[in-house]
C-alpha positions in Angstrom: -18.6 37.8 -11.1 -21.2 40.0 -12.8 -25.0 39.9 -12.6 -25.9 36.8 -14.6 -28.8 38.6 -16.3 -26.5 41.1 -18.0 -25.3 40.5 -21.5 -21.6 40.1 -22.0 -19.4 41.2 -24.9 -15.7 40.9 -25.9 -14.4 44.0 -27.6 -11.0 43.7 -29.2 -8.6 46.6 -30.0 -10.1 48.3 -26.9 -7.1 50.4 -25.9 -8.3 53.4 -27.9 -10.3 54.7 -30.9 -13.3 52.7 -32.0 -12.8 49.9 -29.5 -12.8 52.2 -26.6 -15.8 54.1 -27.9 -17.8 50.8 -28.3 -16.8 49.6 -24.9 -18.1 52.8 -23.3 -21.3 52.7 -25.4 -22.1 49.1 -24.6 -21.6 49.9 -20.9 -24.3 52.5 -21.1 -26.6 49.7 -22.4 -25.9 47.6 -19.4 -23.5 45.2 -21.2 -20.5 43.8 -19.3 -17.4 44.1 -21.5 -14.1 42.3 -21.6 -11.9 44.9 -23.3 -9.1 43.2 -25.0 -5.8 44.6 -26.3 -2.1 43.9 -26.1 -1.4 46.3 -23.2 -3.7 45.9 -20.2 -2.6 49.2 -18.5 -3.2 51.2 -21.7 -6.6 49.5 -22.1 -7.6 50.2 -18.5 -6.7 53.9 -18.9 -8.7 54.1 -22.1 -11.9 52.4 -20.9 -11.8 53.7 -17.3 -14.6 51.8 -15.4 -16.5 50.9 -18.5 -15.2 47.3 -18.8 -12.6 44.9 -17.6 -9.2 45.2 -19.3 -7.6 42.0 -20.5 -4.2 41.6 -22.3 -4.0 39.1 -25.2 -1.9 38.7 -28.3 -4.7 38.1 -30.8 -2.2 37.0 -33.6 -2.0 33.7 -31.7 -4.4 30.9 -31.2 -3.7 31.0 -27.5 -4.5 34.7 -27.2 -7.9 34.3 -28.8 -8.8 31.2 -26.7 -7.6 33.0 -23.5 -9.8 36.0 -24.2 -12.9 33.8 -24.6 -12.1 31.8 -21.5 -11.5 35.0 -19.5 -14.9 36.4 -20.4 -16.6 33.2 -19.4 -14.6 33.0 -16.2 -15.3 36.6 -15.3 -18.9 36.9 -16.3 -20.2 33.3 -16.6 -21.6 33.9 -20.1 -20.7 35.4 -23.5 -23.3 36.9 -25.8 -21.5 39.0 -28.4 -18.1 39.4 -30.0 -16.9 42.7 -31.5 -13.8 42.0 -33.6 -12.2 45.5 -34.0 -8.4 45.0 -33.5 -6.3 46.0 -36.5 -3.4 48.0 -37.9 -2.3 49.5 -41.2 0.9 49.0 -43.2 1.4 50.9 -46.4 3.8 49.7 -49.1 4.0 48.8 -52.8 3.3 45.1 -53.2 6.9 44.3 -54.4 8.3 45.7 -51.2 5.4 44.6 -48.9 7.1 42.9 -45.9 6.0 39.3 -45.6 5.9 39.4 -41.8 3.5 42.4 -42.0 1.3 40.4 -44.3 1.3 37.5 -41.9 0.5 39.7 -38.9 -2.3 41.6 -40.6 -4.0 38.4 -41.8 -3.6 36.9 -38.3 -5.1 39.9 -36.5 -7.8 41.0 -38.9 -9.0 37.6 -40.4 -7.8 34.7 -38.4 -8.5 36.2 -35.0 -12.2 36.9 -35.9 -12.4 33.3 -37.0 -10.8 31.9 -33.9 -13.0 34.1 -31.6 -16.1 32.9 -33.4 -14.9 29.3 -33.2 -14.1 29.4 -29.5 -17.2 31.5 -28.5 -19.6 29.6 -30.8 -21.2 27.4 -28.1 -21.8 30.5 -26.0 -23.2 32.6 -28.9 -25.6 29.7 -29.8 -26.9 29.5 -26.3 -27.2 33.2 -25.7 -30.7 33.9 -24.3 -31.3 37.0 -26.4 -29.5 35.8 -29.5 -25.8 35.8 -30.1 -24.1 38.6 -32.0 -20.9 38.7 -33.9 -19.8 42.1 -35.2 -16.6 42.9 -37.2 -15.4 46.5 -37.5 -14.3 46.1 -41.1 -13.7 49.2 -43.4 -14.7 50.7 -46.6 -11.6 48.8 -47.8 -13.7 45.6 -47.3 -15.7 46.9 -50.3 -13.2 48.7 -52.4 -9.4 48.6 -52.8 -6.6 51.2 -52.7 -3.1 50.8 -53.9 -0.2 50.1 -51.4 -2.6 48.5 -48.8 -2.6 44.9 -50.0 -2.6 43.3 -46.6 -5.3 45.5 -45.1 -7.6 45.2 -48.2 -7.1 41.5 -48.4 -7.9 40.9 -44.7 -10.9 43.2 -44.8 -12.3 41.6 -47.9 -11.7 38.1 -46.4 -13.5 38.9 -43.2 -16.7 39.7 -45.1 -16.7 36.1 -46.3 -16.3 35.0 -42.7 -19.3 37.1 -41.7 -21.5 35.7 -44.4 -20.6 32.1 -43.5 -21.2 32.8 -39.8 -24.6 34.3 -40.6 -25.7 31.2 -42.6 -24.5 28.8 -39.9 -25.9 30.9 -37.1 -29.4 31.6 -38.6 -31.1 28.6 -37.0 -29.6 29.5 -33.6 -30.5 33.2 -33.7 -26.9 34.2 -34.1 -26.4 37.3 -36.2 -23.2 38.2 -37.9 -22.5 41.6 -39.5 -19.7 44.0 -40.4 -19.5 47.7 -40.1 -17.6 49.3 -43.0 -16.7 52.9 -42.1 -14.6 55.3 -44.1 -11.8 57.0 -42.4 -12.4 57.4 -38.6 -10.7 59.9 -36.3 -8.4 57.4 -34.6 -4.7 57.5 -33.7 -4.0 55.2 -36.6 -5.5 57.7 -39.1 -4.0 60.7 -37.4 -0.5 59.1 -37.7 -1.2 58.5 -41.4 -2.1 62.2 -41.9 1.1 63.3 -40.2 3.3 60.8 -42.2 1.7 61.8 -45.5 2.2 65.5 -44.7 5.9 64.9 -44.2 6.2 62.7 -47.3 4.3 65.2 -49.5 5.6 68.4 -48.0 2.0 69.5 -47.4 0.1 70.8 -44.4 -1.9 68.2 -42.5 -5.2 69.9 -43.3 -4.4 69.8 -47.0 -3.3 66.1 -46.8 -6.6 65.3 -45.0 -8.7 66.9 -47.8 -6.6 66.0 -50.9 -5.0 62.7 -50.0 -6.7 60.8 -47.1 -10.3 61.8 -47.9 -9.8 62.1 -51.7 -12.2 59.2 -52.4 -15.0 60.5 -50.1 -17.6 62.9 -51.5 -18.1 64.0 -47.8 -14.8 65.5 -46.7 -14.8 64.8 -43.0 -13.5 62.1 -40.6 -16.1 59.9 -38.9 -15.9 60.1 -35.1 -15.4 56.9 -33.1 -18.7 57.6 -31.2 -20.6 57.4 -34.5 -19.3 53.9 -35.2 -20.1 53.0 -31.5 -23.7 54.1 -31.9 -24.2 51.9 -35.0 -22.5 49.0 -33.2 -24.9 49.4 -30.3 -27.8 49.3 -32.6 -26.7 46.2 -34.5 -25.9 44.4 -31.2 -29.2 45.4 -29.6 -32.8 44.1 -30.0 -33.5 46.1 -33.2 -30.4 44.8 -35.0 -31.8 41.3 -35.3 -32.7 41.6 -39.0 -29.1 42.5 -40.0 -27.0 39.4 -40.6 -24.6 38.3 -43.3 -24.1 41.8 -44.6 -21.7 44.8 -44.6 -23.3 47.9 -43.1 -21.6 50.8 -44.9 -21.0 54.2 -43.3 -18.5 55.4 -45.9 -19.3 59.1 -46.6 -20.4 58.2 -50.1 -17.1 56.5 -51.0 -18.7 53.4 -52.7 -21.5 55.4 -54.4 -19.1 56.4 -57.2 
């Protein structure tokens, strides 16, 4: 059991990339973190001693409820949720696999709803104000072809954030979404490699001409940059941000 005065967070998708970076950053702020992903061993290796790894299938109701219960059992309180878990699937809509659609909506839209539902009493009673943060995407604000599941889920989760903000206002519960452009994660690096093979181009050229084509600023965002913004929004100076997407999209949506 942790020090009962320390704030407690659940971070999903914590086995690497943005989730791991946020877990490490929150630990620096003295936050106890339940780091949730499918593979406990991989999560533990990624976070080191920065949090407690917990395995859960967040595409199920039981997985989400178990994650909230584990945080309360381990730490005795729950102050914030960071819904970060997600994956990509690229396909024309006519060929888009229905099971991929179901899985994407379950993980990136239904899971945040379930985490909010099961954690709501704890967030409402959080002594320093509850926080609910979704790591969305620039694709929550704009669309791209061949990514119908991802775009639909990310657009939908902004509606969830707005509703949580309205219902949470009287209880000092803030709900926000970070909307980054492409971040240097294994998911994006795999996309670069796949596109290079498909187009017969170098990975550097694919990155500049395909992946980052919509961005005026032609660079990947580092996971630590997202983690710094997350720490701000989850901290005492983030209280005025609620019901809104916070964009860090390298100028993507300025066009």
